[in-house]
C-alpha positions in Angstrom: 1.8 18.8 23.1 1.6 18.7 19.3 4.4 17.5 17.2 6.6 20.0 15.5 10.2 20.8 14.4 12.7 19.5 16.6 15.6 21.7 17.7 18.9 19.7 17.6 20.5 21.8 20.2 17.7 21.3 22.9 15.9 18.4 24.4 12.7 17.7 22.6 10.0 17.9 25.3 7.3 15.5 23.9 5.4 13.7 26.6 3.3 12.0 24.0 6.2 10.0 22.8 7.0 6.7 24.8 10.4 5.6 25.3 11.2 2.0 26.4 14.4 1.1 28.2 15.1 -2.6 28.1 18.0 -3.5 30.5 18.5 -5.8 33.2 20.9 -3.4 35.2 18.3 -1.5 37.5 20.5 1.2 38.6 21.6 2.1 34.9 18.2 1.8 33.5 16.5 4.2 36.2 19.3 6.7 35.7 18.7 6.7 32.0 15.0 7.0 32.5 15.4 10.1 34.5 17.9 11.7 32.1 15.2 11.4 29.4 12.4 12.2 31.3 12.3 15.8 29.8 11.9 14.2 26.3 9.8 11.2 26.7 7.1 9.1 28.9 9.8 6.6 29.8 8.9 3.0 30.7 11.5 0.4 31.9 11.4 -3.6 31.2 14.0 -5.5 32.5 13.7 -8.7 30.1 12.9 -9.3 26.6 9.7 -10.8 27.6 8.6 -8.0 29.3 9.6 -5.8 26.3 7.7 -7.9 23.9 4.6 -7.5 26.1 4.8 -3.9 26.2 5.4 -3.4 22.5 2.4 -5.6 21.7 0.1 -3.4 23.8 1.6 0.4 23.6 3.0 2.6 20.8 6.8 3.2 21.4 8.6 5.8 19.7 12.2 5.0 20.8 13.5 1.6 22.1 16.8 1.6 23.9 17.8 -2.0 23.9 20.7 -3.4 25.9 22.8 -6.2 24.0 23.5 -8.4 26.8 20.3 -9.6 28.6 19.6 -12.9 30.6 17.5 -14.3 27.9 20.1 -13.7 25.2 21.5 -11.1 22.8 19.4 -8.1 22.1 20.6 -7.9 18.7 18.9 -11.1 17.8 15.4 -9.4 18.7 15.7 -6.2 16.9 14.0 -7.8 13.6 11.1 -9.1 15.8 10.7 -5.8 17.5 10.6 -4.0 14.2 8.1 -6.3 13.0 5.9 -5.6 16.1 6.3 -1.8 15.7 8.1 -0.8 12.3 8.1 2.8 13.2 10.0 2.5 16.6 13.5 3.8 16.5 15.8 1.2 18.0 19.0 2.2 19.7 21.5 -0.5 20.8 23.3 0.0 24.4 26.3 -2.2 25.3 29.1 -2.2 27.8 31.0 -4.4 25.5 31.0 -2.9 22.0 32.0 -5.0 19.1 32.2 -4.1 15.4 30.5 -7.5 14.6 27.4 -6.7 17.1 27.0 -3.1 15.7 26.9 -4.2 12.2 24.6 -7.0 13.0 22.2 -4.6 14.9 22.2 -2.0 12.0 21.6 -4.8 9.4 18.6 -5.9 11.5 17.1 -2.4 11.7 18.6 -0.7 14.6 19.0 3.0 14.1 22.1 3.6 16.2 24.6 2.1 18.6 25.8 3.5 21.9 28.5 2.2 24.4 28.1 2.5 28.2 28.6 4.8 30.0 26.2 6.6 27.7 26.9 10.1 26.7 23.7 11.6 27.5 23.9 14.9 25.7 25.1 13.0 22.5 22.4 10.4 22.9 19.6 13.3 23.2 21.0 15.0 20.0 20.9 11.7 18.1 17.4 10.9 19.3 16.2 14.4 18.2 17.7 14.0 14.8 16.2 10.4 14.3 12.8 11.6 15.5 12.8 14.6 13.1 13.7 12.1 10.3 10.8 9.8 11.1 8.5 13.0 11.2 9.6 14.0 7.8 9.0 10.5 6.7 5.4 10.6 8.2 4.9 14.0 6.4 5.7 12.4 3.1 3.2 9.7 3.7 0.8 12.3 4.7 1.3 14.2 1.4 1.1 10.8 -0.4 -2.3 10.1 1.2 -3.5 13.7 0.1 -2.3 13.5 -3.3 -3.5 9.8 -3.5 -2.4 7.5 -6.0 -3.0 7.0 -9.8 -4.4 3.7 -9.1 -7.5 5.8 -7.8 -8.1 7.2 -11.3 -9.9 4.3 -12.6 -12.4 4.4 -9.8 -12.9 8.1 -9.8 -14.1 8.0 -13.5 -17.8 8.4 -12.9 -19.0 9.7 -9.7 -22.5 8.8 -10.9 -21.9 5.5 -12.1 -21.4 2.1 -10.6 -18.1 3.2 -8.8 -20.0 5.7 -6.6 -20.1 3.4 -3.5 -16.3 2.5 -3.8 -15.4 6.2 -4.3 -17.5 7.2 -1.2 -16.2 4.5 1.1 -12.6 4.0 0.4 -11.5 7.1 2.2 -13.7 6.2 5.2 -12.5 2.6 5.6 -8.8 3.1 4.4 -7.5 4.4 7.7 -9.1 1.5 9.7 -7.0 -1.4 10.2 -9.7 -4.0 9.3 -9.5 -6.6 6.6 -10.9 -5.9 3.1 -12.2 -8.4 0.7 -12.4 -7.3 -3.0 -14.2 -9.3 -5.5 -14.8 -9.2 -9.2 -13.9 -10.7 -12.6 -10.4 -11.0 -13.6 -8.8 -7.7 -14.8 -11.5 -5.4 -13.2 -8.8 -3.6 -11.0 -8.6 -5.4 -7.7 -4.9 -4.8 -7.3 -5.4 -1.1 -8.1 -8.0 -0.7 -5.6 -5.8 -2.3 -3.0 -3.0 0.1 -4.0 -5.5 3.0 -3.6 -6.7 1.5 0.0 -3.0 1.4 0.9 -2.1 4.9 -0.2 -5.1 6.3 1.8 -4.4 4.4 4.9 -2.3 5.2 8.0 0.0 2.1 7.3 3.7 3.4 7.0 5.0 0.1 5.8 5.0 -1.3 2.2 2.1 -2.8 0.2 3.2 -6.4 -0.7 1.2 -8.1 -3.4 1.1 -11.9 -3.7 -0.6 -13.8 -6.3 -1.5 -17.1 -4.5 -2.4 -18.9 -7.6 1.2 -18.3 -9.0 3.0 -19.7 -5.9 4.0 -23.6 -6.2 1.4 -25.4 -4.1 4.1 -27.5 -2.3 5.9 -24.2 -1.1 2.9 -21.9 -0.4 3.5 -22.0 3.4 7.2 -21.6 3.2 6.8 -18.7 0.7 4.2 -16.9 3.0 5.2 -17.6 6.3 9.1 -18.3 5.9 11.2 -21.4 7.1 14.1 -22.3 9.0 17.3 -24.2 7.8 16.7 -28.0 7.4 12.9 -27.8 7.9 12.4 -29.7 4.6 14.5 -30.8 1.7 15.8 -27.9 0.1 15.7 -25.5 3.1 19.4 -24.7 3.0 19.0 -21.5 5.0 16.8 -19.5 7.1 14.1 -17.7 4.9 12.0 -14.8 5.8 8.3 -15.1 4.7 6.5 -12.8 2.3 4.2 -11.8 5.2 7.2 -10.4 7.0 7.9 -7.8 4.3 4.4 -6.5 5.0 5.1 -5.5 8.6 3.6 -2.3 9.5 2.0 -2.1 5.9 -0.5 -4.1 3.8 -0.5 -7.8 2.5 -2.5 -8.0 -0.5 -3.3 -11.7 -1.4 -4.7 -12.0 -4.8 -6.6 -15.0 -5.8 -6.9 -15.7 -2.0 -9.3 -18.7 -2.8 -6.5 -20.9 -4.1 -4.8 -21.3 -0.7 -4.9 -24.8 0.6 -7.0 -25.7 3.8 -3.6 -25.9 5.9 -2.4 -22.5 4.8 -5.9 -21.0 5.5 -5.8 -22.4 8.8 -2.6 -20.7 9.6 -3.7 -17.5 8.1 -6.7 -17.5 10.2 -4.5 -18.1 13.5 -2.4 -15.2 12.3 -5.3 -12.8 11.8 -6.7 -13.8 15.2 -3.7 -13.6 17.2 -1.0 -11.7 15.4 1.2 -14.7 15.8 2.8 -17.4 13.6 5.4 -19.8 13.1 8.0 -20.1 10.2 8.0 -23.7 8.9 9.9 -26.0 11.1 10.4 -23.4 13.8 9.4 -23.6 17.5 9.9 -19.8 18.1 6.5 -18.0 17.9 6.8 -14.7 16.0 4.4 -11.6 15.9 3.5 -9.3 13.2 1.2 -6.3 12.5 -0.3 -5.8 9.0 -3.4 -5.0 7.1 -4.9 -7.7 5.0 -6.5 -7.2 1.8 -7.8 -10.4 -0.1 -9.1 -10.6 -3.6 -10.9 -13.2 -5.7 -13.2 -13.6 -8.7 -14.9 -16.7 -6.8 -17.8 -16.7 -4.3 -16.1 -17.5 -1.0 -19.3 -17.9 0.7 -20.1 -20.9 -1.4 -18.8 -23.9 0.2 -18.3 -25.6 -3.2 -15.4 -23.3 -3.8 -13.5 -24.9 -0.7 -12.8 -21.7 1.4 -13.1 -22.1 5.2 -16.2 -20.3 6.4 -14.3 -19.0 9.5 -11.6 -17.3 7.4 -14.2 -15.9 5.3 -16.0 -14.3 8.0 -12.5 -12.9 9.4 -11.4 -11.4 6.1 -14.9 -10.3 5.0 -14.7 -7.1 7.4 -15.4 -4.7 4.5 -16.1 -5.9 0.9 -16.1 -4.2 -2.4 -17.5 -5.8 -5.7 -15.8 -4.3 -8.9 -18.2 -4.4 -11.8 -16.9 -5.6 -15.2 -16.0 -2.9 -17.6 -18.9 -3.8 -20.0 -21.2 -2.6 -17.1 -19.5 0.8 -16.5 -19.0 1.4 -20.3 -19.9 5.2 -19.7 -16.4 5.4 -17.9 -14.7 4.1 -21.0 -13.8 7.6 -22.6 -12.1 8.8 -19.3 -10.4 5.6 -18.9 -8.9 5.8 -22.3 -7.6 9.3 -21.5 -6.0 7.9 -18.4 -4.4 5.1 -20.1 -3.2 7.1 -23.1 -1.4 9.4 -20.4 0.1 6.5 -18.7 1.1 5.3 -22.2 2.7 8.7 -23.1 4.9 8.7 -20.1 5.9 5.0 -20.6 6.9 5.2 -24.3 7.8 9.1 -24.4 4.9 9.7 -26.8 2.8 12.7 -27.0 -0.7 11.3 -28.2 -3.4 14.1 -27.5 -6.6 12.5 -29.1 -8.4 9.5 -30.2 -10.3 9.2 -33.4 -13.9 9.3 -32.9 -14.3 5.8 -34.9 -11.7 4.3 -32.9 -13.4 5.4 -29.6 -16.8 4.0 -31.1 -15.1 0.6 -31.6 -13.9 0.4 -28.1 -17.3 1.2 -26.7 -18.9 -1.5 -28.6 -16.4 -4.3 -27.7 -17.6 -6.5 -24.7 -14.1 -6.4 -22.9 -13.9 -9.9 -21.4 -10.5 -8.8 -19.9 -12.0 -5.9 -18.6 -9.8 -2.6 -17.7 -6.6 -4.6 -17.8 -7.2 -5.5 -21.4 -8.3 -2.0 -22.1 -5.1 -0.7 -20.6 -2.8 -3.0 -23.0 -5.0 -2.3 -25.9 -4.1 1.5 -25.4 -0.6 0.9 -24.5 0.0 -1.0 -27.7 -1.7 1.4 -29.8 0.2 4.3 -28.1 3.5 2.5 -28.7 3.0 2.1 -32.5 1.4 5.3 -33.2 3.2 7.5 -35.7 1.4 10.7 -34.9 -0.5 12.4 -32.2 -3.9 10.7 -32.9 -4.9 7.2 -32.0 -6.8 5.8 -35.1 -8.9 2.9 -35.7 -5.9 1.5 -38.0 -3.8 1.7 -34.8 -6.4 -0.5 -33.0 -5.5 -3.2 -35.7 -3.0 -4.7 -33.4 -6.2 -5.9 -31.5 -8.1 -8.3 -33.9 -11.0 -8.8 -31.7 -11.8 -5.0 -31.2 -11.2 -4.5 -35.0 -13.6 -7.4 -36.0 -16.1 -6.1 -33.5 -16.0 -2.8 -35.3 -16.2 -4.5 -38.8 -19.2 -6.6 -37.7 -21.2 -3.4 -36.8 -24.2 -3.1 -39.3 -23.9 -0.3 -41.8 -25.1 3.0 -40.6 -25.2 2.1 -37.1 -22.2 4.1 -36.0 -22.5 7.8 -35.4 -20.8 10.2 -38.0 -17.4 11.0 -37.2 -17.9 14.7 -36.5 -20.8 13.9 -34.0 -18.8 11.2 -32.1 -15.8 13.4 -31.9 -18.0 16.0 -30.5 -19.8 13.7 -28.1 -16.4 12.3 -26.9 -15.0 15.9 -26.1 -18.3 16.8 -24.4 -18.0 13.7 -22.2 -14.5 14.3 -21.2 -15.1 17.8 -20.5 -18.2 17.0 -18.3 -16.3 14.3 -16.2 -13.2 16.6 -16.0 -15.5 19.4 -14.7 -16.9 17.1 -11.9 -13.5 16.0 -11.0 -12.1 19.5 -10.7 -15.2 20.6 -8.8 -14.8 17.6 -6.3 -11.0 18.5 -6.0 -11.7 22.1 -5.1 -14.4 21.3 -2.6 -12.3 18.5 -0.9 -9.4 20.9 -0.4 -11.4 24.0 0.5 -10.5 25.8 -2.7 -6.8 25.3 -2.1 -5.4 25.2 -5.8 -2.1 23.9 -4.9 -3.5 20.8 -3.0 -6.3 20.4 -5.6 -3.9 20.3 -8.4 -1.9 17.8 -6.5 -5.0 15.5 -5.9 -5.8 15.5 -9.7 -2.3 14.8 -10.6 -1.6 18.2 -12.7 0.5 21.2 -12.2 -1.2 24.4 -10.6 -0.7 26.2 -13.8 -2.6 23.5 -15.6 -5.3 23.8 -13.1 -5.6 27.6 -13.5 -5.9 27.0 -17.2 -8.7 24.5 -16.8 -10.6 26.7 -14.3 -10.6 29.6 -16.7 -11.5 27.3 -19.7 -14.6 25.7 -17.9 -15.5 29.0 -16.2 -15.2 27.6 -12.7 
């Protein structure tokens, strides 16, 4: 039965949803399962070990977890179960309610806390509300995927250029939970591409970005995987690793080639089994996330010191981002994108860039790639006195200014011709993007406007302007 709005005054009959009851009292568990049978496909586990196994193999919508179990306090396992399935709603059950246990459970990620004997009508009502809230969250994520991310704009610039492969394949691979490796020079947009893939994915968790080169070498393992108190000098308390923050989401490891061999081996085991240990901990933990790695190095070259087995594991899908100098045809639209970004950031209203300024930007070699371009434009917008970006405004970037000054006399096109060329190029690219958005949404102007990041009113204006 398809998911739909939930009535708070009626049981939600949804056999596609699974509820897991974890309780060692057989009679109670069976009676609760019968009571919830009109809402869920119910499974019973009488131990934490059995529950962990089920959660590792099946998608569970609701977990009803007893506090007192033979292996220990159920509250202590809430976090682990949320890591295994971040979207699962966890409700604690207990015959010995304490404020301390309730607070601890909620802090760990439980959604509610019921005392035994359970008030079944109240429990059903609360589960309906929790499931409705979860569905609303999923709808928001769906809209986010439809609209996409501004991060995608730097790759949508030229459908006929070097980015065509990326533009075509990201929507295809994003929903698949397989690793992605992004290569390219520094500043080519590797993190932006990771953000786009995450936005288009089925992951409901967060994107956690980590620059491996920026982590202290002696603390990399602890930072990534966490540690327990007393595991080394300075470990004065238990610490959650950065990978745990990516549970149910995406872990982006920039400069992944900088990881030591020991950390690479631990990461490989995690990717292969979904299991890991915090530093100094004997307790195995499990986690699910999508890995995106990035590097400017050739990981297949043994000279770069990267494990071959890990390379093969993370190289499920690979994207190579070209340097900006090889996609210079995209520069006018990238300039427009960064002007819009800077307008929002600095509350400016820059509407145009001087043709001579654009010409200078197009002649520059851009060793820092789109990252350098972004900050050149942001600086120029920040200090601009009027609505036009000028060559003088680019004077805050001496390399570009010298590049312009070094041009042979007469080699630059006239101001009028350059301005016309710029406007025509922007118009052509804008028409291509509008057509693509309208085709992708079946002509739905509201959805197309959302995908383009503009209002419906603006889209109507542009459709009329270009005769589309």
